[in-house]
Backbone bond lengths (Angstrom), bond angles and torsions (degrees), N, CA, C in turn:
res aa  C-N    CA-C-N  psi(-1)  N-CA   C-N-CA  omega(-1)  CA-C   N-CA-C  phi
1 X - - - 1.442 - - 1.528 111.86 -
2 X 1.338 118.34 -34.57 1.462 120.15 178.81 1.525 111.71 -63.05
3 X 1.334 116.92 -32.71 1.470 120.14 177.12 1.523 110.37 -59.33
4 X 1.317 115.87 -44.55 1.455 120.82 -174.84 1.525 112.91 -70.90
5 X 1.326 116.54 -32.69 1.464 119.42 -177.17 1.522 112.79 -90.11
6 X 1.342 117.53 -14.67 1.466 122.89 -176.76 1.526 111.10 55.52
7 X 1.326 115.38 36.28 1.464 121.05 178.45 1.521 109.35 -113.63
8 X 1.312 115.07 162.50 1.450 122.40 178.30 1.521 108.57 -117.66
9 X 1.326 116.17 130.72 1.462 121.07 177.73 1.523 108.99 -89.86
10 X 1.322 116.07 145.14 1.460 122.06 176.28 1.519 106.94 -113.66
11 X 1.344 115.78 132.42 1.452 119.05 -178.11 1.514 111.75 -146.79
12 X 1.322 114.51 -173.99 1.462 121.51 177.89 1.519 108.48 -132.59
13 X 1.322 116.29 149.23 1.453 121.78 173.75 1.519 108.88 -151.49
14 X 1.320 116.58 160.94 1.456 121.70 179.26 1.514 108.43 -108.95
15 X 1.346 115.46 130.30 1.455 121.69 176.35 1.520 107.03 -140.99
16 X 1.324 115.34 128.79 1.468 121.44 179.90 1.519 112.09 52.75
17 X 1.313 115.38 49.34 1.465 123.75 174.74 1.520 113.52 61.48
18 X 1.325 117.86 26.95 1.465 121.95 177.07 1.521 108.40 -139.03
19 X 1.314 115.32 136.31 1.458 119.46 177.48 1.526 109.48 -83.81
20 X 1.316 115.91 135.24 1.466 122.33 179.78 1.525 109.44 -120.81
21 X 1.329 115.02 150.83 1.464 121.67 170.77 1.520 105.99 -96.84
22 X 1.328 116.72 143.84 1.460 119.17 -177.55 1.520 111.79 -142.17
23 X 1.311 114.09 160.56 1.464 122.43 171.82 1.520 106.64 -112.80
24 X 1.321 116.63 134.58 1.462 121.97 179.07 1.523 107.24 -121.62
25 X 1.333 115.01 124.09 1.464 119.11 -178.84 1.515 109.82 -137.46
26 X 1.317 115.17 159.01 1.453 120.23 177.45 1.515 110.37 -68.19
27 X 1.334 115.59 137.35 1.463 120.75 178.60 1.515 108.26 -145.43
28 X 1.328 116.41 118.13 1.461 122.79 -176.05 1.527 109.44 50.00
29 X 1.329 117.87 -119.70 1.464 120.43 -178.97 1.524 112.62 -98.75
30 X 1.331 117.43 11.45 1.461 120.05 -177.07 1.515 111.94 -139.81
31 X 1.318 114.67 -149.98 1.453 121.80 -179.09 1.522 109.72 -122.85
32 X 1.313 115.95 150.83 1.459 122.28 177.49 1.523 107.54 -120.26
33 X 1.344 116.08 125.69 1.453 121.72 178.20 1.527 108.50 -106.83
34 X 1.315 116.72 127.18 1.457 122.33 178.87 1.516 107.97 -121.41
35 X 1.334 117.05 124.88 1.461 119.04 177.34 1.519 109.55 -75.51
36 X 1.318 115.66 144.55 1.455 122.54 -179.04 1.528 109.06 -116.26
37 X 1.307 116.51 162.33 1.459 121.08 176.92 1.515 109.98 -94.88
38 X 1.331 115.55 146.78 1.457 120.22 171.58 1.523 108.27 -72.56
39 X 1.318 115.40 159.47 1.459 121.17 -179.21 1.527 111.65 -54.72
40 X 1.334 117.74 -43.65 1.468 120.43 -176.92 1.531 112.71 -70.02
41 X 1.313 118.19 -12.23 1.457 121.90 178.49 1.536 112.55 -88.95
42 X 1.320 116.20 -8.52 1.462 120.99 -176.81 1.518 108.86 -104.15
43 X 1.316 116.05 123.29 1.459 121.84 -179.35 1.529 109.44 -83.46
44 X 1.304 116.37 133.80 1.457 121.69 177.83 1.526 108.99 -63.67
45 X 1.308 117.19 127.52 1.461 122.05 -176.68 1.530 111.29 -58.95
46 X 1.309 117.86 -27.99 1.462 120.91 -179.74 1.533 111.88 -73.42
47 X 1.325 117.93 -12.49 1.464 121.71 178.51 1.525 112.29 -89.96
48 X 1.316 117.74 -2.54 1.458 121.54 179.68 1.522 108.42 -83.50
49 X 1.330 115.87 123.82 1.463 120.76 -178.82 1.527 110.89 -62.29
50 X 1.311 115.46 142.73 1.459 121.15 174.24 1.516 114.84 85.59
51 X 1.324 117.74 4.94 1.465 119.19 -179.12 1.532 112.18 -103.72
52 X 1.327 115.82 14.72 1.465 118.53 178.74 1.520 111.01 -62.71
53 X 1.332 115.21 -39.00 1.456 120.76 178.54 1.522 108.46 -128.29
54 X 1.309 117.93 140.88 1.471 118.93 178.14 1.522 110.54 -63.10
55 X 1.324 117.57 146.77 1.472 119.48 179.47 1.526 110.20 -66.99
56 X 1.318 114.93 148.92 1.464 119.75 176.52 1.524 107.55 -89.01
57 X 1.310 116.27 121.26 1.456 121.80 179.77 1.515 109.18 -115.62
58 X 1.310 115.03 139.06 1.460 119.43 178.50 1.529 109.16 -76.05
59 X 1.302 115.65 164.75 1.468 120.40 178.09 1.522 110.50 -63.29
60 X 1.342 117.32 -34.81 1.469 121.61 178.29 1.530 110.07 -62.41
61 X 1.341 116.42 -44.96 1.460 120.17 179.02 1.520 111.57 -63.26
62 X 1.319 116.90 -42.59 1.469 120.85 179.41 1.530 110.73 -64.43
63 X 1.337 117.30 -43.46 1.462 120.84 179.41 1.526 111.26 -63.66
64 X 1.329 116.67 -42.44 1.468 120.34 178.19 1.519 111.06 -63.73
65 X 1.320 116.89 -41.91 1.464 120.78 179.69 1.528 110.38 -62.99
66 X 1.330 117.49 -45.48 1.469 120.66 178.65 1.528 111.40 -60.72
67 X 1.338 116.20 -42.87 1.465 120.87 -179.62 1.528 110.89 -64.39
68 X 1.320 116.32 -43.64 1.465 120.73 179.33 1.522 110.80 -62.99
69 X 1.317 117.00 -45.78 1.468 120.87 179.73 1.518 110.64 -61.66
70 X 1.325 117.81 -41.93 1.466 119.70 -179.20 1.528 111.56 -66.56
71 X 1.336 117.29 -31.01 1.467 119.98 -179.55 1.522 112.86 -76.42
72 X 1.336 117.99 -29.42 1.468 119.01 -176.22 1.524 113.10 -100.87
73 X 1.321 116.91 -0.42 1.457 120.47 179.43 1.522 110.45 -78.48
74 X 1.337 115.60 136.62 1.464 120.90 177.17 1.518 108.96 -115.23
75 X 1.314 115.82 158.27 1.457 120.86 -178.04 1.512 113.94 -70.41
76 X 1.320 116.73 -39.45 1.459 120.39 -176.93 1.522 109.64 -139.20
77 X 1.309 115.98 138.47 1.458 122.42 179.84 1.530 109.67 -68.57
78 X 1.339 116.60 131.78 1.473 122.04 179.54 1.519 108.86 -121.54
79 X 1.321 117.03 100.40 1.463 122.53 -176.85 1.528 111.84 -63.70
80 X 1.320 118.44 -22.25 1.475 120.08 -178.69 1.521 111.89 -67.79
81 X 1.336 117.69 -14.43 1.464 120.84 177.94 1.525 112.37 -76.95
82 X 1.321 117.30 -9.47 1.458 122.11 -176.61 1.523 110.42 -112.55
83 X 1.320 115.50 144.41 1.459 120.28 173.71 1.521 109.05 -148.49
84 X 1.316 116.18 164.87 1.453 123.07 -173.77 1.522 110.28 -79.70
85 X 1.325 116.99 88.74 1.462 119.98 -178.98 1.524 111.18 -70.22
86 X 1.338 117.73 -29.01 1.462 119.99 178.72 1.523 110.17 -60.23
87 X 1.321 115.82 -47.48 1.476 119.82 -179.75 1.528 110.66 -63.24
88 X 1.320 117.49 -42.76 1.469 120.73 179.25 1.530 111.27 -61.60
89 X 1.326 116.54 -46.01 1.459 120.63 -179.36 1.519 111.55 -66.73
90 X 1.331 117.27 -37.72 1.460 121.16 178.09 1.522 110.78 -64.82
91 X 1.328 117.42 -44.07 1.467 121.11 177.87 1.531 110.66 -60.84
92 X 1.333 117.00 -41.46 1.467 120.61 179.15 1.524 110.66 -63.37
93 X 1.320 117.41 -40.33 1.462 120.88 177.44 1.522 111.43 -64.48
94 X 1.324 117.25 -42.40 1.464 121.38 179.23 1.524 110.15 -63.30
95 X 1.329 116.75 -42.34 1.465 120.21 178.28 1.529 111.41 -63.65
96 X 1.333 117.19 -41.03 1.467 120.56 177.69 1.517 111.01 -63.66
97 X 1.336 116.43 -43.04 1.458 121.26 179.13 1.528 110.17 -64.24
98 X 1.334 117.58 -39.28 1.469 121.69 179.00 1.523 111.50 -64.22
99 X 1.339 116.61 -29.43 1.467 120.71 177.04 1.525 111.90 -80.16
100 X 1.345 116.84 -3.03 1.454 120.33 177.76 1.511 114.84 95.23
101 X 1.326 117.19 5.12 1.463 119.46 179.37 1.526 110.44 -72.68
102 X 1.316 115.56 150.14 1.463 121.21 175.75 1.528 108.40 -84.00
103 X 1.304 116.08 130.17 1.457 122.06 -178.60 1.523 107.94 -107.01
104 X 1.321 116.86 128.46 1.461 120.49 175.44 1.525 108.56 -126.40
105 X 1.299 114.36 142.24 1.459 121.05 -178.54 1.528 107.91 -108.81
106 X 1.315 116.66 128.92 1.455 121.98 179.25 1.520 108.81 -116.29
107 X 1.307 116.03 126.62 1.455 121.13 177.82 1.521 108.38 -81.53
108 X 1.340 117.58 123.26 1.474 119.09 -179.99 1.520 110.96 -67.98
109 X 1.308 115.26 146.63 1.458 120.33 177.07 1.522 108.93 -97.82
110 X 1.303 115.57 133.17 1.452 121.11 179.50 1.526 108.74 -113.39
111 X 1.306 114.92 144.66 1.455 118.82 175.52 1.517 108.56 -128.37
112 X 1.294 114.49 147.46 1.463 119.29 177.32 1.519 108.84 -76.19
113 X 1.320 115.77 138.95 1.459 119.32 179.19 1.528 109.40 -99.49
114 X 1.282 115.86 152.65 1.460 120.15 175.48 1.515 108.34 -80.01
115 X 1.319 116.36 168.29 1.458 120.37 179.17 1.527 111.03 -59.42
116 X 1.331 116.70 -37.57 1.463 119.71 -179.58 1.529 110.35 -64.24
117 X 1.349 116.52 -41.54 1.463 119.72 178.56 1.524 110.72 -64.36
118 X 1.320 116.98 -36.67 1.454 120.84 179.19 1.525 110.63 -63.90
119 X 1.316 116.28 -45.58 1.464 120.20 179.06 1.526 109.97 -61.94
120 X 1.324 117.64 -43.90 1.459 121.43 178.99 1.528 110.81 -63.63
121 X 1.328 117.16 -39.93 1.463 120.72 178.53 1.526 110.65 -65.26
122 X 1.332 117.79 -39.34 1.459 120.69 176.82 1.524 111.32 -64.54
123 X 1.321 116.16 -43.03 1.467 119.72 178.44 1.527 110.44 -62.37
124 X 1.325 117.01 -43.22 1.470 120.58 179.91 1.523 111.36 -63.78
125 X 1.329 117.15 -37.17 1.466 119.40 -179.23 1.519 111.56 -69.50
126 X 1.328 117.25 -26.59 1.468 120.33 177.94 1.523 111.35 -72.34
127 X 1.325 117.06 -26.61 1.467 120.39 179.44 1.493 109.25 -78.05
């Protein structure tokens, strides 16, 4: 019936001891459920530091961004391309620990890149 009306139903359900709000809409021959965020879970965009003024981007940066987006865009979303890597990695860690291996966790270090590094990284990703 949702297919025929082109409407989306809003509902609630409980998963893992937490109530969620969801949108339910017609999709192909079935229904698609999308979880939504509560109002208090959404940060006001005006509270994000550095967004008072839009960033200044050069024409080179804009052209590279457009080219990159056009190269990675697909016609239709294919959910089969995605899988739960967190669960797979967690299971592998548990199996290693069960075999008696020592498990160590290393926090990755991140560094801020300069605009020049960003442009070079975009160019490299296009190749």
